[in-house]
C-alpha positions as semicolon CSV with decimal commas, in nm:
position;residue;x (nm);y (nm);z (nm)
1;X;1,347;6,583;-1,748
2;X;1,462;6,366;-1,428
3;X;1,763;6,178;-1,477
4;X;1,706;5,899;-1,191
5;X;1,750;5,630;-1,364
6;X;2,076;5,727;-1,511
7;X;2,236;5,876;-1,189
8;X;2,117;5,661;-0,897
9;X;2,189;5,306;-0,873
10;X;1,907;5,235;-0,633
11;X;1,541;5,380;-0,556
12;X;1,527;5,677;-0,338
13;X;1,181;5,647;-0,279
14;X;0,936;5,401;-0,093
15;X;0,602;5,356;-0,256
16;X;0,348;5,186;-0,067
17;X;-0,063;5,212;-0,130
18;X;-0,394;5,123;-0,021
19;X;-0,564;4,883;-0,179
20;X;-0,811;5,110;-0,409
21;X;-0,489;5,314;-0,497
22;X;-0,317;4,997;-0,589
23;X;-0,588;4,933;-0,830
24;X;-0,613;5,297;-0,955
25;X;-0,242;5,313;-1,019
26;X;-0,266;4,975;-1,238
27;X;-0,534;5,108;-1,444
28;X;-0,491;5,505;-1,480
29;X;-0,170;5,547;-1,383
30;X;-0,128;5,906;-1,123
31;X;-0,261;6,236;-1,279
32;X;-0,235;6,541;-1,085
33;X;-0,622;6,564;-1,122
34;X;-0,677;6,259;-0,933
35;X;-0,516;6,411;-0,622
36;X;-0,786;6,562;-0,362
37;X;-0,584;6,567;-0,038
38;X;-0,233;6,549;0,092
39;X;-0,146;6,512;0,467
40;X;0,149;6,634;0,655
41;X;0,264;6,470;0,929
42;X;0,446;6,613;1,224
43;X;0,801;6,535;1,260
44;X;1,025;6,860;1,314
45;X;1,347;6,901;1,107
46;X;1,289;6,590;0,905
47;X;1,094;6,831;0,677
48;X;1,431;6,986;0,590
49;X;1,503;6,662;0,421
50;X;1,195;6,609;0,233
51;X;1,225;6,968;0,083
52;X;1,290;6,831;-0,254
53;X;1,032;6,601;-0,284
54;X;0,797;6,865;-0,161
55;X;0,873;7,086;-0,436
56;X;0,838;6,840;-0,701
57;X;0,509;6,741;-0,582
58;X;0,371;7,095;-0,525
59;X;0,517;7,187;-0,847
60;X;0,379;6,897;-1,055
61;X;0,027;6,962;-0,846
62;X;0,002;7,344;-0,975
63;X;-0,038;7,199;-1,335
64;X;-0,379;7,083;-1,287
65;X;-0,513;7,334;-1,039
66;X;-0,833;7,205;-0,839
67;X;-0,979;7,207;-0,499
68;X;-0,740;7,017;-0,268
69;X;-0,741;6,942;0,086
70;X;-0,412;6,998;0,280
71;X;-0,392;6,835;0,681
72;X;-0,117;6,934;0,844
73;X;0,011;6,855;1,204
74;X;0,303;7,032;1,348
75;X;0,589;7,096;1,094
76;X;0,336;6,947;0,813
77;X;0,119;7,249;0,850
78;X;0,448;7,428;0,794
79;X;0,509;7,291;0,510
80;X;0,168;7,339;0,365
81;X;0,140;7,687;0,435
82;X;0,480;7,733;0,243
83;X;0,359;7,517;-0,024
84;X;0,040;7,731;-0,058
85;X;0,252;8,051;-0,166
86;X;0,301;8,187;-0,523
87;X;0,666;8,042;-0,575
88;X;0,594;7,717;-0,347
89;X;0,968;7,599;-0,427
90;X;1,098;7,939;-0,263
91;X;0,849;7,910;-0,002
92;X;0,986;7,567;0,096
93;X;1,334;7,625;0,061
94;X;1,309;7,940;0,270
95;X;1,182;7,720;0,565
96;X;1,442;7,467;0,520
97;X;1,731;7,718;0,504
98;X;1,538;7,914;0,823
99;X;1,513;7,576;1,033
100;X;1,834;7,488;0,950
101;X;2,012;7,824;1,096
102;X;1,822;7,814;1,404
103;X;2,079;7,759;1,698
104;X;2,027;7,726;2,092
105;X;2,262;7,811;2,366
106;X;2,305;7,544;2,632
107;X;2,058;7,683;2,890
108;X;1,774;7,771;2,643
109;X;1,457;7,786;2,775
110;X;1,090;7,736;2,691
111;X;1,044;8,106;2,683
112;X;1,359;8,132;2,467
113;X;1,280;7,882;2,214
114;X;0,905;8,022;2,164
115;X;1,034;8,365;2,119
116;X;1,289;8,229;1,879
117;X;0,998;8,004;1,691
118;X;0,743;8,337;1,666
119;X;1,029;8,514;1,462
120;X;1,120;8,199;1,285
121;X;0,737;8,185;1,180
122;X;0,778;8,552;1,090
123;X;1,053;8,514;0,850
124;X;0,929;8,199;0,672
125;X;0,578;8,304;0,646
126;X;0,543;8,703;0,652
127;X;0,180;8,858;0,708
128;X;0,121;8,887;0,362
129;X;0,180;8,516;0,278
130;X;-0,015;8,428;0,594
131;X;-0,300;8,628;0,465
132;X;-0,275;8,384;0,120
133;X;-0,346;8,069;0,344
134;X;-0,738;8,192;0,400
135;X;-0,800;8,302;0,035
136;X;-0,618;8,018;-0,173
137;X;-0,807;7,930;-0,450
138;X;-0,724;7,607;-0,450
139;X;-0,595;7,457;-0,129
140;X;-0,811;7,421;0,149
141;X;-0,550;7,398;0,477
142;X;-0,650;7,233;0,782
143;X;-0,395;7,287;1,110
144;X;-0,404;7,001;1,354
145;X;-0,346;7,119;1,728
146;X;-0,453;6,983;2,057
147;X;-0,642;7,138;2,364
148;X;-0,457;7,051;2,698
149;X;-0,684;6,925;2,986
150;X;-0,553;6,875;3,371
151;X;-0,181;6,836;3,450
152;X;-0,093;6,832;3,029
153;X;-0,227;7,168;3,052
154;X;0,045;7,319;3,287
155;X;0,352;7,503;3,160
156;X;0,598;7,426;3,485
157;X;0,797;7,092;3,399
158;X;0,695;6,873;3,664
159;X;0,326;6,887;3,640
160;X;0,372;6,885;3,287
161;X;0,577;6,547;3,260
162;X;0,324;6,412;3,524
163;X;0,036;6,495;3,257
164;X;0,212;6,364;2,938
165;X;0,322;6,025;3,159
166;X;-0,074;5,988;3,236
167;X;-0,173;6,031;2,871
168;X;0,077;5,782;2,776
169;X;-0,044;5,535;2,997
170;X;-0,372;5,605;2,912
171;X;-0,286;5,562;2,531
172;X;-0,124;5,266;2,627
173;X;-0,447;5,087;2,756
174;X;-0,660;5,233;2,472
175;X;-0,586;5,503;2,199
176;X;-0,924;5,677;2,272
177;X;-0,852;5,759;2,629
178;X;-0,583;6,024;2,553
179;X;-0,924;6,214;2,593
180;X;-0,858;6,253;2,948
181;X;-0,517;6,501;2,857
182;X;-0,636;6,612;2,507
183;X;-0,909;6,726;2,278
184;X;-0,816;6,730;1,898
185;X;-0,863;7,060;1,731
186;X;-0,911;7,095;1,367
187;X;-0,847;7,443;1,259
188;X;-0,975;7,468;0,900
189;X;-1,048;7,689;0,629
190;X;-1,388;7,765;0,633
191;X;-1,429;7,642;0,264
192;X;-1,325;7,319;0,360
193;X;-1,537;7,022;0,315
194;X;-1,415;6,850;0,632
195;X;-1,482;6,513;0,517
196;X;-1,157;6,353;0,654
197;X;-1,287;6,428;1,017
198;X;-1,213;6,100;1,225
199;X;-1,466;5,932;1,477
200;X;-1,171;5,729;1,686
201;X;-1,305;5,807;2,038
202;X;-1,093;6,100;2,071
203;X;-1,322;6,414;2,129
204;X;-1,276;6,655;1,837
205;X;-1,379;6,990;1,760
206;X;-1,359;7,168;1,441
207;X;-1,273;7,565;1,441
208;X;-1,262;7,771;1,130
209;X;-0,968;7,975;1,064
210;X;-0,956;8,346;1,044
211;X;-0,757;8,641;1,065
212;X;-0,762;8,635;1,437
213;X;-0,676;8,312;1,506
214;X;-0,441;8,194;1,225
215;X;-0,097;8,323;1,376
216;X;-0,211;8,112;1,691
217;X;-0,301;7,824;1,545
218;X;0,028;7,821;1,328
219;X;0,197;7,859;1,634
220;X;0,010;7,634;1,816
221;X;0,013;7,342;1,583
222;X;0,418;7,336;1,660
223;X;0,416;7,385;2,024
224;X;0,569;7,072;2,153
225;X;0,513;7,040;2,511
226;X;0,798;7,141;2,738
227;X;0,996;7,253;2,389
228;X;0,765;7,558;2,271
229;X;0,482;7,748;2,503
230;X;0,108;7,653;2,455
231;X;-0,086;7,932;2,285
232;X;-0,441;8,063;2,346
233;X;-0,682;8,065;2,057
234;X;-0,880;8,378;2,036
235;X;-1,255;8,308;2,040
236;X;-1,222;7,969;2,178
237;X;-1,249;7,831;2,535
238;X;-0,944;7,921;2,741
239;X;-0,700;7,639;2,748
240;X;-0,373;7,529;2,632
241;X;-0,332;7,478;2,286
242;X;-0,050;7,232;2,159
243;X;0,088;7,067;1,883
244;X;-0,160;6,830;1,718
245;X;0,135;6,543;1,678
246;X;0,042;6,439;2,039
247;X;-0,314;6,282;1,914
248;X;-0,231;6,270;1,556
249;X;0,144;6,192;1,463
250;X;0,109;6,074;1,137
251;X;-0,262;6,156;1,094
252;X;-0,439;5,823;1,077
253;X;-0,760;5,992;0,925
254;X;-1,062;5,849;0,715
255;X;-0,933;5,972;0,405
256;X;-1,081;5,715;0,212
257;X;-1,408;5,848;0,193
258;X;-1,296;6,135;-0,071
259;X;-1,311;5,851;-0,328
260;X;-0,974;5,992;-0,475
261;X;-0,586;6,001;-0,435
262;X;-0,457;6,112;-0,093
263;X;-0,109;6,184;-0,184
264;X;0,119;6,147;0,142
265;X;0,480;6,272;0,117
266;X;0,611;6,166;0,412
267;X;0,929;6,074;0,658
268;X;0,907;5,726;0,691
269;X;0,706;5,430;0,525
270;X;0,482;5,359;0,826
271;X;0,172;5,537;0,962
272;X;0,189;5,590;1,326
273;X;-0,135;5,725;1,456
274;X;-0,038;5,929;1,761
275;X;0,281;6,021;1,904
276;X;0,250;5,807;2,227
277;X;0,218;5,522;1,958
278;X;0,585;5,560;1,884
279;X;0,640;5,352;2,174
280;X;0,378;5,094;2,084
281;X;0,476;4,887;1,793
282;X;0,137;4,700;1,780
283;X;-0,061;5,015;1,767
284;X;-0,156;5,031;1,363
285;X;-0,357;5,271;1,170
286;X;-0,681;5,182;1,044
287;X;-0,654;4,978;0,697
288;X;-0,967;5,136;0,609
289;X;-0,844;5,494;0,626
290;X;-0,604;5,473;0,385
291;X;-0,732;5,274;0,084
292;X;-0,664;5,536;-0,139
293;X;-0,343;5,675;0,025
294;X;-0,022;5,655;-0,191
295;X;0,275;5,713;0,053
296;X;0,609;5,847;-0,055
297;X;0,899;5,817;0,167
298;X;1,267;5,798;0,135
299;X;1,390;5,454;0,089
300;X;1,632;5,270;0,354
301;X;1,908;5,263;0,061
302;X;1,858;5,669;0,063
303;X;1,871;5,709;0,383
304;X;2,204;5,510;0,439
305;X;2,358;5,720;0,217
306;X;2,239;6,058;0,411
307;X;2,479;6,201;0,687
308;X;2,449;5,985;1,002
309;X;2,222;5,741;0,792
310;X;1,876;5,946;0,881
311;X;1,710;6,241;0,827
312;X;1,785;6,553;1,031
313;X;1,579;6,545;1,375
314;X;1,525;6,772;1,676
315;X;1,794;6,543;1,899
316;X;2,058;6,714;1,635
317;X;2,020;7,045;1,816
318;X;2,159;6,840;2,104
319;X;2,386;6,590;1,962
320;X;2,590;6,884;1,791
321;X;2,519;7,161;2,090
322;X;2,796;7,394;2,038
323;X;2,884;7,294;1,708
324;X;2,613;7,435;1,496
325;X;2,827;7,490;1,195
326;X;2,866;7,103;1,193
327;X;2,485;7,026;1,202
328;X;2,407;7,277;0,958
329;X;2,641;7,139;0,707
330;X;2,498;6,782;0,777
331;X;2,129;6,946;0,717
332;X;2,226;7,159;0,403
333;X;2,368;6,826;0,242
334;X;2,012;6,654;0,336
335;X;1,836;6,895;0,183
336;X;2,055;6,914;-0,134
337;X;2,035;6,504;-0,163
338;X;1,617;6,535;-0,132
339;X;1,619;6,681;-0,475
340;X;1,693;6,289;-0,578
341;X;1,341;6,227;-0,383
342;X;1,155;6,483;-0,616
343;X;1,337;6,350;-0,933
344;X;1,252;6,000;-0,862
345;X;0,899;6,107;-0,828
346;X;0,875;6,316;-1,141
347;X;1,064;6,014;-1,317
348;X;0,764;5,798;-1,203
349;X;0,524;5,987;-1,327
350;X;0,679;6,024;-1,665
351;X;0,734;5,645;-1,727
352;X;0,407;5,547;-1,487
353;X;0,591;5,187;-1,404
354;X;0,406;5,161;-1,093
355;X;0,384;4,812;-1,060
356;X;0,793;4,809;-1,046
357;X;0,791;5,013;-0,734
358;X;0,459;5,004;-0,538
359;X;0,440;4,751;-0,218
360;X;0,063;4,759;-0,020
361;X;0,026;5,013;0,275
């Protein structure tokens, strides 16, 4: 039984809910059977700092098996792939430990990082674990990628930066204009209902996940431009496929159409539609998409007590370059502390005092 109320003098979690979710929680509380979908945002090493929450969430969901959609961009897809394993807690811990152990030298290249990431994927999700992603009895996995166009499809640094600058400029004018740089590609379980596919002016293609393209999709969804090389998707149009966070950073998809709770374990208490929208404070998600969403995120009080006052992030690799033992110690601390997030969630489920903690999303 979690002992959050005794041992933690502050609320580790911030909870925000859409208007329909607020009514549902006030009327019925939260049960595992009510959860039909989970989004997983891009965020790189921030996933290390959510390990304890993910373990609690997926351990709880397993008590009431049912079909659920898992939609992940970038590291969100890897988190969900781990959660789909027979022992999700062990797989999620393996992801956090292996990511923490990753080291880069001062002159590391895109090819170096790409090779290391492939090794990391094989160690986190060996072939038998990846095969389970296509046959899980309850979960339907969707990995978000983008197909790059024009200069954004180049791997040479100068051309790629120019392509990203063009995409950012287009996005500043209007979000749908990123279609000049990217097409959204949803690589999905063939059994998925796909009732969350957005119609937002960004071209979207759906591609069934198979044994032939699964490995490429797992690598492609984390292929950050200029960091990890893009991939080719077997059986699809020739092109360079990259990190889905470029168009869908925090997954502003129409989850409300599902008429059930969308449970969103997230790094932050806000939803930023696309990666380029990080720099546009006026760019907001569509409220109607998240009427049924319950978002769980580390509270500001919790974050303030972490090393550096934040979750692990990719900049730490540069910040602690040559001092990997320091970075690893800080990340291990963030992972260990994340158990408090999981305990806080389980405590809420036990007592169902939602009116004390919920705020509108």
